[in-house]
C-alpha positions as CSV (number, residue, x, y, z in Angstrom):
1,M,-66.8,74.1,25.7
2,R,-70.1,73.4,27.4
3,T,-71.0,75.5,30.5
4,N,-74.1,76.6,32.4
5,V,-74.7,80.2,33.3
6,V,-77.5,82.3,34.7
7,L,-78.3,85.2,32.3
8,N,-80.4,88.3,32.8
9,D,-83.6,87.6,30.8
10,E,-84.4,91.2,30.2
11,L,-80.9,91.8,28.8
12,L,-81.3,88.7,26.6
13,D,-84.6,89.9,25.3
14,E,-83.2,93.4,24.5
15,A,-80.2,91.8,22.7
16,F,-82.5,89.7,20.6
17,K,-84.3,92.9,19.5
18,F,-81.0,94.2,18.1
19,S,-80.1,90.9,16.3
20,Q,-82.5,90.2,13.5
21,S,-80.6,87.1,12.1
22,I,-79.9,85.4,15.4
23,S,-82.4,83.0,16.8
24,T,-80.6,81.0,19.6
25,K,-79.1,82.1,22.9
26,R,-75.9,80.2,22.0
27,E,-75.5,82.1,18.8
28,L,-76.3,85.4,20.5
29,I,-73.7,84.8,23.2
30,E,-71.1,83.8,20.6
31,V,-71.6,86.9,18.6
32,A,-71.5,89.0,21.8
33,L,-68.2,87.4,22.8
34,R,-66.7,88.1,19.4
35,E,-67.8,91.7,19.5
36,Y,-66.4,92.1,23.0
37,V,-63.0,90.7,21.9
38,N,-62.9,92.8,18.7
39,N,-63.7,96.0,20.8
40,R,-60.9,95.2,23.2
41,K,-58.4,94.7,20.3
42,R,-59.4,98.0,18.9
43,K,-59.0,99.7,22.3
44,N,-55.5,98.2,22.6
45,I,-54.5,99.5,19.2
46,R,-55.8,103.0,20.1
47,E,-53.5,103.0,23.1
48,L,-50.5,102.8,20.8
49,R,-51.4,106.3,19.3
50,G,-48.4,108.6,19.6
51,K,-46.1,105.7,20.6
52,I,-45.1,104.6,17.1
53,K,-42.8,106.8,15.1
54,L,-43.2,106.6,11.3
55,A,-40.6,107.5,8.7
56,E,-40.8,111.2,7.9
57,N,-41.5,110.6,4.2
58,Y,-44.2,107.9,4.9
59,D,-47.3,108.5,2.7
60,Y,-50.3,107.2,4.6
61,K,-52.6,107.8,1.6
62,Y,-50.5,105.5,-0.6
63,T,-52.5,102.3,-0.6
64,E,-52.0,100.7,-4.1
65,P,-52.0,96.9,-3.8
66,N,-48.9,94.9,-4.6
67,Q,-46.7,98.1,-4.4
68,T,-44.0,98.9,-1.9
69,C,-44.4,101.8,0.4
70,R,-42.7,104.9,-0.8
71,G,-41.8,105.8,2.8
72,G,-39.1,103.1,2.9
73,L,-40.8,101.0,5.6
């Protein structure tokens, strides 16, 4: 989607200092939007803490690939 926006030049310059591999404003904004969305998703997951009840015998350390969970989930 093409759009025109007015951006804070100082903020753009500062963002470019932290992004060594990004060379265009378009790419910088796209990366920033992805990071924003990912941060919001993580925040939403954290809000679930304490609201999900796991089986009593669930073993959170058990992470073998292609194996069923010993907790019966």
